[in-house]
C-alpha positions in Angstrom: -67.7 71.8 -101.0 -65.8 70.2 -103.9 -63.3 68.6 -101.6 -66.1 66.9 -99.6 -67.5 65.5 -102.8 -64.1 64.2 -103.9 -63.5 62.7 -100.5 -66.9 60.9 -100.5 -66.3 59.8 -104.0 -62.8 58.5 -103.3 -64.0 56.8 -100.1 -66.8 55.2 -102.0 -64.5 54.0 -104.8 -62.2 52.4 -102.1 -65.1 50.5 -100.6 -66.3 49.5 -104.0 -62.8 48.2 -104.9 -62.7 46.2 -101.7 -66.1 44.7 -102.4 -65.1 43.7 -105.9 -61.9 42.0 -104.5 -64.0 40.2 -101.9 -66.6 39.0 -104.4 -63.9 38.0 -106.8 -62.1 36.0 -104.1 -65.4 34.4 -103.0 -66.3 33.5 -106.6 -62.8 31.9 -107.2 -63.1 30.0 -103.9 -66.5 28.6 -104.9 -65.2 27.7 -108.3 -62.3 25.8 -106.8 -64.6 24.1 -104.3 -66.9 23.1 -107.2 -63.8 21.7 -109.0 -62.9 19.6 -105.9 -66.5 18.3 -105.6 -66.4 17.3 -109.3 -63.2 15.5 -108.7 -64.8 13.6 -105.8 -67.7 12.7 -108.0 -65.3 11.4 -110.7 -63.4 9.3 -108.2 -60.3 11.4 -108.3 -59.4 11.6 -104.6 -55.8 12.9 -105.1 -57.0 15.9 -107.1 -59.8 16.6 -104.6 -57.3 16.6 -101.7 -55.0 19.1 -103.4 -57.8 21.5 -104.1 -59.5 21.1 -100.7 -56.2 21.3 -98.7 -55.4 24.7 -100.2 -58.9 26.0 -99.6 -59.0 24.5 -96.1 -55.8 26.4 -95.3 -57.4 29.6 -96.4 -60.2 29.1 -93.9 -63.0 27.6 -95.9 -65.3 25.7 -93.5 -67.0 23.9 -96.4 -63.6 22.8 -97.8 -62.5 21.7 -94.4 -65.7 19.6 -94.1 -65.2 18.0 -97.5 -61.6 17.2 -96.7 -62.4 15.8 -93.3 -65.1 13.6 -94.8 -62.6 12.3 -97.4 -60.1 11.3 -94.8 -62.9 9.8 -92.6 -64.5 7.7 -95.3 -61.2 6.5 -96.7 -62.8 5.5 -100.0 -61.0 7.6 -102.5 -57.9 8.1 -100.4 -56.2 6.4 -97.5 -58.3 6.8 -94.3 -56.5 9.1 -91.7 -58.6 9.7 -88.6 -56.2 12.3 -87.2 -56.4 14.4 -90.3 -60.1 13.9 -90.6 -60.6 15.1 -87.0 -58.4 18.1 -87.5 -60.2 19.2 -90.7 -63.7 18.5 -89.2 -62.8 20.4 -86.0 -61.7 23.4 -88.0 -64.9 23.1 -90.1 -67.1 23.3 -87.0 -65.1 26.3 -85.7 -65.8 28.0 -89.1 -69.5 27.4 -88.9 -70.0 24.2 -90.8 -72.8 22.4 -88.9 -72.6 19.1 -90.8 -69.0 18.4 -89.6 -70.1 18.0 -86.0 -72.0 14.8 -86.7 -68.7 13.1 -87.9 -66.4 14.2 -85.2 -67.3 11.7 -82.4 -66.7 8.7 -84.7 -63.2 9.9 -85.5 -62.4 10.5 -81.9 -62.9 6.8 -81.2 -60.4 5.9 -84.0 -57.4 7.8 -82.7 -55.1 7.1 -79.7 -53.9 9.5 -77.0 -50.7 10.4 -78.9 -52.7 11.4 -82.0 -55.1 13.3 -79.8 -52.2 15.1 -78.1 -50.8 16.2 -81.5 -54.3 17.5 -82.5 -54.7 19.4 -79.3 -51.3 21.1 -79.8 -52.0 21.9 -83.4 -55.4 23.4 -82.8 -54.1 25.4 -79.8 -51.4 26.9 -82.0 -53.8 27.7 -84.8 -56.1 29.5 -82.5 -53.2 31.6 -81.3 -51.9 32.7 -84.7 -55.1 32.4 -86.9 -55.2 31.2 -90.5 -57.6 28.3 -91.1 -59.6 29.7 -88.1 -59.8 33.2 -86.6 -57.3 33.8 -83.8 -59.1 33.3 -80.6 -57.2 33.2 -77.3 -60.0 31.5 -75.4 -60.2 28.6 -77.8 -56.4 28.5 -77.8 -56.4 28.2 -74.0 -59.0 25.5 -74.1 -57.1 23.3 -76.6 -53.7 23.9 -75.0 -55.3 23.2 -71.6 -56.6 19.9 -72.9 -53.1 19.0 -74.1 -51.6 19.9 -70.7 -54.1 17.4 -69.1 -53.5 14.7 -71.7 -51.3 12.1 -69.9 -49.1 11.4 -73.0 -45.6 12.6 -72.2 -44.1 15.6 -73.9 -41.2 15.4 -76.4 -39.9 18.9 -75.9 -42.0 21.1 -73.7 -42.6 20.2 -70.1 -46.3 19.8 -68.9 -45.9 22.4 -66.3 -44.6 25.0 -68.7 -47.5 24.4 -71.1 -50.0 24.8 -68.2 -48.2 28.0 -67.3 -48.6 29.1 -70.9 -52.4 28.5 -70.6 -52.3 30.6 -67.4 -50.6 33.4 -69.3 -53.3 33.4 -72.0 -56.0 33.7 -69.3 -54.0 36.5 -67.6 -52.8 38.6 -70.4 -55.2 37.9 -73.3 -58.5 36.9 -71.8 -58.2 38.8 -68.5 -59.8 36.0 -66.4 -57.6 36.1 -63.3 -59.3 33.3 -61.4 -58.7 31.0 -64.3 -55.2 32.2 -64.6 -54.5 31.5 -60.9 -56.0 28.0 -61.3 -53.7 27.2 -64.3 -50.7 28.6 -62.5 -51.5 26.3 -59.6 -51.7 23.4 -61.9 -48.5 24.4 -63.6 -46.8 24.5 -60.2 -48.2 21.1 -59.4 -46.8 19.8 -62.7 -43.4 21.0 -61.7 -43.0 24.5 -63.1 -40.9 26.6 -60.7 -41.7 29.8 -62.5 -45.5 29.2 -62.0 -45.2 29.7 -58.3 -44.4 33.4 -58.6 -47.2 33.7 -61.2 -49.7 32.1 -58.8 -48.6 34.3 -55.9 -48.9 37.4 -58.1 -52.4 36.5 -59.3 -53.5 35.9 -55.7 -53.0 39.6 -55.0 -55.8 40.4 -57.5 -58.3 37.9 -56.2 -60.8 37.9 -53.2 -61.1 34.9 -50.9 -64.1 33.6 -52.8 -62.2 33.6 -56.1 -59.2 32.0 -54.6 -61.4 29.2 -53.2 -63.0 28.8 -56.7 -59.5 28.6 -58.2 -58.3 26.0 -55.7 -61.4 23.8 -56.3 -61.0 24.1 -60.1 -57.3 23.2 -60.1 -57.9 20.2 -57.8 -60.7 19.1 -60.1 -58.5 19.3 -63.2 -55.5 17.6 -61.5 -57.8 14.7 -60.5 -59.0 14.5 -64.1 -55.4 14.3 -65.3 -54.6 11.6 -62.7 -57.6 9.6 -63.8 -56.6 9.8 -67.4 -53.0 8.9 -66.6 -54.1 5.9 -64.5 -56.4 4.7 -67.2 -53.6 5.0 -69.8 -51.1 3.1 -67.5 -53.6 0.4 -66.9 -54.0 0.0 -70.7 -50.2 -0.2 -71.1 -49.7 -2.8 -68.4 -52.5 -5.1 -69.5 
């Protein structure tokens, strides 16, 4: 009987210790956020950015919102729509509802190259976690958007990125129809390795799913071409 009491006591103490650590961390984070807000009120944008950037990197949706708003407004610091959009996007993912209302305006202030950088960064963050929780579905969505962005790649080929999206759907998300669709896109974008991936996935799918995959890949490819043609028209004008 005594060993059961000791075990329950020790287990309870461990939980209590974890709770104390959590509340201590939350209290410190709130204090730091309060310091940043006071700096904003005092007109000290540099100090606010230092505090908010650290908290934003630790996953605070409120800090990400405040940081995004600072970069969006450009009053206390130099306006940077790309950084504003990144911070606000992270804030939305972390549950800050106020950030959503500022996002559309920032999207209109960035170009395709800046958008491509944002898509790559968010896709990577959702893969490894940090400022947001790791989420393979969101990673696939953002990296998929980058693959369809007509801006050329500096290092990684478009087809290989599309193949990477397919791998996420196949191995992490377990949506084989979506995986087949992205492998088809990757092959269309020039990835030789994606052909074998597409053929392998086809073995797991019924005719209806294969037809759905084909329609989706055609739809996405047309979307890519439309964006590319629009970009080229803008360049030549």
